[in-house]
C-alpha positions in Angstrom: 11.8 7.2 49.4 9.4 5.6 47.5 10.7 2.6 45.5 8.9 1.9 41.6 9.0 -1.2 39.7 7.9 -0.7 36.9 6.8 -4.2 35.0 10.2 -4.5 32.0 8.2 -6.7 28.7 9.1 -6.4 25.9 7.5 -5.0 23.1 4.1 -4.0 25.0 2.1 -1.5 24.2 2.5 0.8 27.1 0.1 3.7 28.3 1.4 7.3 29.4 0.3 10.6 31.6 3.1 12.4 31.8 2.0 15.9 33.9 4.1 19.3 34.2 4.8 20.7 37.7 3.0 23.4 37.0 -0.7 22.1 36.2 -3.1 25.4 35.1 0.0 26.4 33.0 0.1 26.1 28.9 4.3 24.9 28.1 3.4 22.2 26.4 0.6 23.6 23.5 3.1 26.5 24.1 6.1 25.1 23.1 4.8 22.2 20.6 7.1 22.4 18.8 10.0 21.8 21.4 8.0 18.9 22.9 8.4 17.8 18.5 11.6 18.5 18.9 13.0 16.1 21.9 9.8 13.1 20.7 11.6 12.8 17.0 15.2 12.9 18.8 14.3 9.8 21.1 12.4 7.9 18.0 15.3 8.8 16.2 17.8 7.5 18.6 15.7 4.0 20.4 12.3 3.8 17.2 9.4 2.9 19.3 6.0 3.3 17.8 3.6 6.4 18.3 -0.1 4.5 18.4 -1.8 7.8 20.2 -0.7 10.8 21.7 -2.4 14.4 22.6 -0.5 17.4 24.4 -2.6 19.2 26.0 -1.2 22.3 28.1 0.2 20.8 31.6 0.3 17.2 30.9 -0.1 14.7 27.6 -1.3 11.0 27.3 0.6 8.3 24.6 0.3 4.7 24.0 3.1 3.6 22.2 4.2 -0.2 20.8 7.6 -0.8 22.1 10.4 -3.1 19.6 10.5 -6.6 20.3 12.6 -7.9 22.4 12.8 -3.8 24.1 11.3 -3.3 27.4 12.8 0.6 28.6 10.1 2.4 28.0 11.3 4.7 31.1 14.7 5.3 28.5 12.8 6.9 26.4 10.5 8.6 28.5 13.2 10.4 30.3 15.1 11.1 27.3 12.1 12.7 26.1 11.0 14.9 28.8 14.9 15.5 28.7 15.2 17.4 26.0 12.1 19.3 26.1 13.4 20.8 29.8 16.8 21.4 28.1 15.5 23.8 26.2 13.7 25.0 29.0 14.1 28.9 30.7 14.3 27.9 34.7 10.9 26.7 36.1 10.3 27.3 39.6 13.6 25.6 40.6 13.7 24.3 44.9 16.6 22.6 46.5 15.2 19.5 45.6 15.3 20.4 42.6 18.4 22.0 42.1 19.8 18.5 44.1 18.6 16.6 41.1 19.6 18.7 38.9 15.8 19.4 37.9 14.5 22.9 36.4 10.8 22.0 38.0 9.6 21.5 34.7 7.4 18.0 34.7 6.6 16.0 38.2 9.3 14.0 38.6 7.2 10.3 37.7 4.4 9.6 35.7 2.0 7.0 35.2 1.7 3.7 32.8 -0.3 1.3 32.2 0.4 -1.9 30.5 -2.2 -2.7 27.5 -4.2 -6.1 27.6 -5.1 -6.5 25.3 -7.4 -5.6 21.9 -9.8 -4.1 24.0 -7.9 -2.5 26.5 -5.3 -1.1 23.2 -8.5 0.9 22.1 -10.0 1.9 25.2 -6.1 3.7 26.1 -6.2 5.2 22.5 -9.7 6.6 22.9 -8.9 8.0 26.0 -6.2 9.6 24.8 -8.6 11.2 21.8 -11.5 12.2 23.5 -9.1 14.1 26.4 -8.7 17.9 24.9 -13.2 17.7 25.1 -13.3 16.0 29.0 -11.5 18.6 29.4 -13.3 21.3 27.6 -10.4 22.5 25.7 -12.6 22.1 22.1 -16.1 20.8 22.6 -15.5 18.7 18.8 -11.6 16.6 18.6 -11.3 17.5 15.5 -10.9 20.6 16.3 -7.5 20.0 18.8 -4.4 20.2 17.1 -2.6 18.1 18.7 -3.5 15.3 18.6 -2.8 11.9 16.7 -6.0 11.5 16.0 -5.6 14.5 13.0 -2.3 11.5 11.3 -4.4 8.3 11.6 -7.2 9.7 9.5 -9.3 10.8 11.6 -11.5 9.0 10.5 -15.5 8.4 12.7 -15.1 10.5 16.4 -14.3 7.3 18.9 
């Protein structure tokens, strides 16, 4: 089994890609209220700043900045994933899911990238915001409702 070693940088800004186990599903946008509740619960228990977030039908991208002295982004993402799947019915459950008490909704791991500098940060935020267009879900990012681009005032499209 792989042993993933993730960096532990207190106060870091981190870019994430988190996917459903069943690619091609529309579960995340269909159950956006449940996902938002899971995020609110994680924020309430362990603060972090959401710099950018986009939710697509079967995956999401986000950029967070952790509080000074805190490096546990994995625990926060785990809390969001767990809060979401607790509210869902069983997915396609294999025996390996049962052993780990999983419902088969999320891919087991997520991809993360520690932001290196201001240019990298801006690129990660742009990636989040442009992703619905990249995937052909909309022609203009302002038309995708599940994006922090709207929260941040929209402005000029990146």
